[in-house]
N, C-alpha and C positions, 0 to 999 in steps of 0.2 A: 295615401300616396305617401306623402311626405313620410307617414310612421312608420312603413315599410320598410324606407331608405334607410333608416336610423339602424332599425331594427338590423337591418343587412349589414349594415356598416360595423355594428357592434357582436355582431357575430364574425365581423371578419377580422376585427381587430382581439376577437378574444381569441381566435386562432393562432393569430402570429402573436400572441400573448404567450401562449399555450407551449407553440414552436419552439419559442426563445426561450424560456424556464426547459424544456429536456433538453434542447443543444445546451444548454449552460451546464443543466446535471450531467453530461455526458462527458463533458467537459474539465468536469469539478471532479468524475467518477476516475477517467484517465489520469486526471493529477494523482491523485491518490495511489491509484496503482504503479505508477510512476514512482513513486514516495514511496512506496511498499517494495516495489523492483530493488532501488536504491539501498535500501536501510537492508534488506534480505542480501545483497551484494556486500552491503559492506562487513555484516554479520562471519558471510562465508570467509573472508579474507581473514579475520579475527579470529574466527573461532580454531583455524591448523593449528598455532600456534600455541593457541589451550590444549588441542588434541594433542602435539608434540610432547608436552609438559607432563600433560597426563599419565603420555605413554609410557615415559621416562619413570615417573615412579611408579608404573605398575612394573614394570621391568627391574623395578630396583631390590635389590635382596640383601636384605645385614645380615651379617653374619652371626647369629644366637648361639657359638660352640663357645667364644670365649666369653669369659669370666670378667668383671671389671675387679 
């Protein structure tokens, strides 16, 4: 009888541990997702400056008709 109670307690404990691990994994996953979104937002803020330079360089024309 006591063996059965111990087994039940162990199973209950294992289920709680698995649930805790699952919750921790979900929390870590949410943190990683937030970090990725933050980095993406930061990159999007930085890229418009680079894009402006690129587009300015693309429209920059050199007068090739003059000779040195």
